[in-house]
C-alpha positions in Angstrom: 115.5 199.4 169.9 116.6 203.0 172.1 114.2 205.9 170.9 116.2 209.6 170.9 114.6 213.0 170.6 116.5 214.9 168.4 115.4 218.2 169.6 117.0 217.3 173.4 120.6 216.1 172.1 123.2 218.2 172.6 125.6 218.5 169.8 128.2 216.4 171.3 125.2 213.9 171.9 124.5 213.8 168.2 128.2 213.4 166.9 128.2 210.5 169.2 125.2 208.3 167.5 127.4 209.8 163.9 130.9 207.9 165.6 131.5 205.4 163.9 135.2 204.0 163.5 135.7 200.6 161.4 139.2 200.2 161.8 141.5 200.9 164.8 141.8 198.0 166.9 146.5 198.0 167.4 146.2 194.4 168.4 144.6 193.8 164.8 147.4 195.7 163.4 150.3 193.6 164.9 148.6 190.2 163.6 147.9 191.3 160.1 151.6 193.2 160.1 152.9 189.6 161.2 150.8 187.6 158.2 151.9 190.3 156.3 156.2 189.7 156.7 155.1 185.9 156.9 153.7 186.3 153.6 156.9 187.7 151.9 159.1 185.8 153.6 156.9 182.3 152.6 154.8 182.9 150.2 152.3 180.3 149.4 153.4 178.1 152.4 152.7 181.0 155.0 149.1 181.5 153.1 148.4 177.8 153.6 149.3 177.7 156.9 147.1 180.7 158.1 144.3 178.9 156.6 144.7 176.4 158.5 144.6 177.8 161.4 142.0 180.8 160.7 139.4 178.7 158.5 140.4 175.1 159.5 141.0 173.8 155.4 143.7 172.8 154.3 144.9 173.8 150.7 146.9 172.3 148.1 146.6 174.5 144.9 145.0 177.7 145.7 143.9 178.6 142.7 140.6 177.4 141.8 141.1 174.6 138.9 139.3 174.9 135.5 137.3 171.5 136.2 135.9 172.8 139.6 134.6 176.3 137.2 133.1 174.0 135.6 131.7 171.7 137.4 130.2 174.6 139.5 127.9 175.6 137.3 126.3 172.2 137.3 126.0 171.9 141.0 124.0 175.2 141.2 120.2 174.8 140.5 119.1 176.7 137.4 116.6 179.0 139.0 119.8 180.4 141.2 122.0 180.5 138.0 119.4 182.3 136.3 118.9 184.7 139.3 122.6 185.3 138.7 122.7 186.2 135.1 119.5 188.6 135.5 121.4 190.9 138.5 124.9 190.5 136.3 123.1 192.2 133.1 121.4 195.0 134.9 124.5 195.4 136.9 126.9 195.4 133.4 124.2 197.4 131.7 124.8 200.1 134.7 128.0 200.1 134.9 128.7 200.5 130.8 126.8 203.5 130.4 129.2 205.0 132.9 132.3 204.3 130.6 131.1 207.7 128.3 134.3 209.4 126.4 135.3 212.8 127.1 135.8 215.3 124.0 138.4 217.2 123.4 138.5 221.2 124.8 140.2 224.1 123.2 141.1 226.0 126.5 142.2 228.3 123.8 143.0 228.8 120.4 146.1 226.2 119.8 145.8 224.6 123.5 143.4 221.5 123.3 143.3 219.3 126.6 142.0 216.3 127.2 141.6 212.8 129.3 141.7 209.5 128.3 140.5 206.3 130.7 143.0 203.4 130.8 141.9 200.2 132.8 144.0 199.7 135.8 146.3 196.6 135.0 145.9 194.3 137.8 143.1 194.2 140.7 142.7 192.3 143.4 138.8 191.5 144.4 138.1 190.3 148.0 135.0 188.3 148.4 134.1 187.9 152.3 132.5 184.1 153.5 132.0 184.3 156.8 128.5 184.3 158.0 126.3 184.6 154.5 127.6 183.0 150.9 127.8 186.0 148.9 127.9 185.6 144.9 126.2 189.0 144.9 129.7 190.6 146.2 131.1 188.6 143.4 129.3 190.2 140.5 129.3 193.8 142.3 133.3 194.0 141.6 133.5 191.4 138.8 131.2 192.6 136.2 132.5 196.8 135.9 136.4 195.2 136.7 135.8 192.8 133.9 134.0 196.3 132.0 136.7 198.1 132.4 138.9 195.6 130.6 141.1 194.9 133.4 144.2 192.8 132.7 143.9 190.5 135.3 141.3 190.2 137.9 142.0 187.9 140.8 139.7 187.1 143.2 140.2 185.4 146.9 137.3 183.9 148.9 137.4 182.0 152.1 137.3 178.2 151.5 134.7 176.2 152.8 136.1 173.0 155.5 136.7 170.6 152.9 138.6 173.4 151.1 136.7 174.1 148.2 135.2 177.3 147.1 131.1 177.2 147.4 129.8 176.7 143.9 127.1 180.0 143.7 130.8 181.6 143.9 132.4 180.0 141.0 129.1 180.4 139.0 129.0 184.4 140.0 132.4 184.1 138.7 132.1 182.2 135.8 129.0 184.7 134.5 131.2 188.1 135.6 133.7 186.8 133.4 136.4 186.5 136.0 138.7 183.2 135.3 141.4 183.4 138.7 139.9 182.5 141.4 141.9 182.3 144.9 140.2 179.6 147.9 142.0 182.0 150.5 140.5 184.6 152.8 141.3 186.7 156.0 144.5 189.1 156.0 146.5 186.1 154.2 144.5 187.0 151.0 145.3 190.6 151.2 148.8 189.9 152.3 149.2 187.5 149.1 147.8 189.8 146.7 149.8 192.9 147.8 153.1 190.7 148.2 152.9 188.0 145.4 153.1 184.7 145.5 154.4 181.8 143.4 151.0 181.3 142.8 148.6 184.5 143.7 149.3 188.0 141.4 150.8 191.1 142.9 147.8 193.4 142.2 148.1 197.4 141.6 144.7 197.5 144.0 142.6 195.7 146.0 138.7 195.7 146.0 135.9 194.5 148.4 134.4 194.6 152.1 135.7 191.7 154.7 136.0 191.5 158.4 137.8 193.9 160.6 141.1 192.1 159.8 140.4 192.1 156.2 140.0 195.7 156.6 143.2 196.4 158.6 145.2 194.5 156.1 143.7 196.7 153.2 145.9 199.6 155.3 148.7 197.8 155.7 148.5 197.3 151.4 147.7 200.6 150.6 150.9 202.0 153.3 152.8 199.5 150.7 152.1 201.2 147.5 148.6 199.0 146.4 146.1 201.0 146.4 142.5 200.4 148.3 139.2 201.3 147.2 138.3 202.0 150.8 138.1 200.7 154.4 134.5 199.2 154.8 132.8 199.2 158.2 129.9 196.9 159.1 127.0 197.4 157.3 124.2 200.3 157.8 121.3 201.6 156.8 118.9 205.0 157.5 115.8 205.3 156.9 113.8 208.8 157.0 110.3 208.4 157.4 107.3 210.2 157.5 103.6 209.6 158.9 102.9 208.1 155.4 105.0 205.3 155.5 104.4 201.8 156.0 105.5 200.1 159.5 105.9 197.0 158.3 107.5 198.2 155.0 110.1 200.4 157.1 110.6 197.4 159.9 111.6 194.9 157.1 114.2 197.2 155.8 115.8 197.7 158.7 115.6 193.7 159.5 117.3 193.2 156.1 120.3 195.6 157.0 120.3 193.8 160.6 120.5 190.1 159.6 123.9 191.1 158.0 125.5 190.5 161.4 125.7 191.5 165.0 127.6 194.5 164.2 125.1 196.0 161.7 123.3 199.6 162.4 119.9 200.2 161.0 118.7 203.8 162.1 115.3 205.3 161.8 114.8 208.9 161.5 111.4 210.7 161.6 109.4 213.4 162.8 106.2 210.6 163.7 106.7 209.2 167.0 103.6 207.1 166.2 105.5 205.3 162.9 108.7 204.8 165.6 106.1 202.6 167.7 104.3 201.4 164.9 107.8 199.7 163.5 108.7 198.5 166.8 105.6 196.6 167.0 106.6 195.7 163.0 110.2 194.6 164.5 109.1 192.5 167.3 106.7 190.5 165.1 109.2 190.3 162.3 112.1 188.8 164.3 110.2 186.0 165.9 110.9 183.3 163.1 113.8 185.0 161.5 116.9 182.5 160.5 119.4 184.8 161.7 116.5 186.3 164.7 119.9 186.4 167.2 122.2 188.3 164.9 119.3 190.9 163.7 118.2 191.1 167.4 121.7 192.4 168.5 122.2 194.6 166.0 118.8 196.2 166.7 120.0 196.5 169.9 122.8 198.8 169.2 120.9 200.6 166.9 118.5 203.7 167.6 115.8 205.6 166.3 115.8 209.0 166.1 112.4 211.4 166.2 113.5 215.0 164.8 110.6 218.2 165.1 110.9 218.0 161.4 111.6 216.6 157.9 114.6 219.3 157.5 116.3 217.9 160.6 115.1 214.3 159.2 117.5 214.9 156.6 120.3 217.4 158.4 120.8 214.5 160.8 121.0 212.0 157.3 123.9 214.1 156.0 125.9 214.1 158.8 125.2 210.6 159.6 126.2 210.0 155.7 125.0 206.4 155.6 126.0 203.7 153.5 122.2 203.2 152.4 119.5 205.7 152.9 116.0 204.7 152.1 113.3 207.8 152.0 109.9 206.4 152.8 108.3 209.4 152.2 105.1 211.4 150.5 106.8 213.0 147.9 110.8 211.4 148.1 112.4 212.9 144.6 111.3 216.3 146.1 113.6 215.1 149.1 116.1 213.2 147.3 117.7 216.7 146.4 118.1 217.5 150.0 120.7 214.3 150.0 124.6 215.4 150.4 126.0 212.2 151.8 124.7 208.7 151.2 126.2 205.6 149.5 123.4 204.4 147.8 119.5 205.7 147.8 116.4 204.4 147.7 113.4 206.2 146.7 109.7 205.1 147.8 107.8 202.3 149.1 108.4 200.1 146.3 112.1 200.6 146.4 113.9 198.1 149.2 117.7 198.0 150.0 117.9 194.4 148.8 117.1 195.6 145.5 120.4 197.5 145.2 121.8 194.4 147.1 121.2 192.2 144.4 119.7 193.3 140.8 118.6 196.9 140.3 121.7 197.6 139.2 123.6 200.0 141.4 126.7 198.6 143.1 126.5 197.3 146.6 129.9 197.9 147.5 129.7 201.4 149.2 131.2 203.6 151.5 130.6 202.8 155.6 131.4 204.5 158.6 130.8 208.4 157.9 133.0 208.0 154.8 129.8 208.9 152.2 130.7 212.6 152.9 133.9 212.0 150.8 133.8 208.8 149.2 131.6 207.0 146.4 130.7 203.6 145.9 132.2 201.2 143.6 132.1 202.2 140.1 133.7 201.5 136.4 135.6 204.2 137.8 137.2 202.4 140.1 138.7 200.2 137.8 140.3 202.7 135.6 142.9 205.5 135.7 142.1 208.9 133.7 145.2 210.3 132.2 145.5 214.0 131.2 146.8 214.7 127.8 147.6 218.0 126.2 148.9 218.8 123.1 149.9 223.4 122.0 151.0 224.2 118.7 153.8 226.5 118.0 150.6 229.5 118.3 149.6 228.0 121.6 152.7 228.3 123.2 153.5 231.5 122.1 150.4 232.5 123.5 151.0 231.2 126.6 154.7 231.7 127.1 154.2 235.1 129.3 152.3 233.4 131.9 154.5 230.7 132.1 157.5 232.2 132.1 156.2 235.0 135.2 154.9 232.1 137.4 157.6 230.1 136.2 160.0 233.1 138.1 157.7 233.7 140.7 158.2 230.3 141.6 161.9 230.8 141.5 162.4 227.9 139.0 164.4 228.6 135.9 165.0 225.5 134.4 161.2 225.8 134.0 161.2 229.2 132.3 164.0 228.3 129.8 162.2 225.1 128.6 159.5 227.9 127.4 162.0 230.2 126.6 164.0 227.8 124.0 161.2 226.9 122.2 160.1 230.3 121.8 163.5 231.6 120.7 163.9 228.4 118.3 160.6 229.5 116.2 161.6 233.4 115.9 164.3 232.3 114.7 163.1 230.5 112.0 164.0 227.1 113.3 161.0 224.6 113.7 161.1 222.4 116.6 161.6 218.7 116.4 158.0 217.3 116.1 156.0 220.8 115.1 
């Protein structure tokens, strides 16, 4: 892990440390465009062909049958089922609290405005396969989708070599309340959700993490009128730590993020060079027997530690970096939490490992990466709903507001706008009651 001295870096060098680009490969764009065109033209046949080519799996019916669903729970050890159920319970509780109803606001006498929430009718969830099984992502996406009341929730995940779906993924889907699971992954899954096939429904929004290919495909889906949650890059964590932090704890948090993949980022920022040195020693020790050692070591090799003159500069850098996960291993973490301006999810103190948010504390782990936390939030109940504004004006309310409306219509030279007000005012003044009054 490289170590940089913040005080010796130029502005451009600091910008370089913060720069990440999750997508942007023109070759991937061409590949995904061809896949979309093929799926539009050939539907399920194209999906099966790409699944054979990219996943090495032969699939007949892409939708997982009810029998497979039922047998999955029997194949998963009870201790895992209980862990999934407890995680789902906490996720459900946290997200259910986000559904508070807003009240009606009378902005002026006779002018009432409010918002009402409606579920997005059809959503597509993408759960990666790749180097790890991710039933936790099923819960993070599926639980709020079901809570929001989405009419149709279609989950896509890559099949195993034999064409089946990992039982734990199906068990998590069942616990979340998802009825439709499709054994397809990659760009062909995103194309199917975007375009629709005989088997896979066309959806209104696609959510979920995935490889650069999947994220590029999501961009193409967005261009075709299907909403997406965000463009997700490699996983990342930034730890801000002072001299009270335990090097072993910090190293364990960095490794837990680095083992996601060789392109993951694990950053340490601290004013204490002694702590940084201690963490580096702990990293070497803890990597020795790690099953995914090669992946974690590669990630740490492209990550870095940053020594800052003070915690103020450490927080300044963190906000500029805008990490997916931010861990504050500090003497007074709640005090410093007020300084956080940009982060996907924040973990306070020595007893709040990032893995808690990954799995079961209740917060969502589908978070903005690559600096998008400067302007994006993670997945929440809001990701699965739309907010519709309403207004109701009484005759007196419209009469009061009419002069303002007419002046603004004249200002923008929209005479039809002005007349839409005028006809009502004249009607009311003439003693005729407008329809619906």
